C-alpha positions, 0 to 999 in steps of 0.5 A, spaced: 527 482 622 523 483 616 521 476 612 522 477 604 515 479 601 513 476 594 508 477 590 505 474 584 500 476 578 499 475 571 500 480 565 497 480 558 501 483 553 499 484 546 504 484 540 502 489 535 504 488 528 509 494 525 509 496 518 516 493 517 514 492 509 513 497 504 507 497 499 510 495 492 507 493 485 504 487 485 508 485 479 514 489 474 510 493 469 513 495 462 508 499 459 508 501 452 503 506 448 501 504 441 501 511 436 494 509 434 491 509 441 485 512 442 483 517 447 480 514 453 483 508 452 486 504 458 493 503 457 495 499 463 492 497 470 496 497 476 496 494 483 500 494 489 501 489 495 503 490 502 506 484 506 504 487 512 497 484 515 492 489 517 485 487 520 481 491 515 486 490 509 490 496 505 487 501 501 492 504 496 492 511 492 496 512 486 498 519 483 501 522 477 508 526 478 507 533 478 510 533 471 505 528 469 499 531 472 500 537 468 500 533 461 493 532 459 495 526 454 495 522 460 490 521 466 490 516 472 483 513 474 482 509 481 478 503 481 478 503 488 480 496 488 487 496 490 
């Protein structure tokens, strides 16, 4: 007869964060443009947040839709600050 054999050891398990929260605007924005707005005038600043917690922080990129990008009356400027 063979006696039952038992082994013991330690296992380290690292739990990684998953992307379970989508980025969202930091607040609800309602933008209006006055008819006497000057060319180059800033009409709205936007920011985004993400509830997931990455080690190096999030970097968001904003873009205009194809229709808006072809309209030269509006531009979007990235301030590199989310």
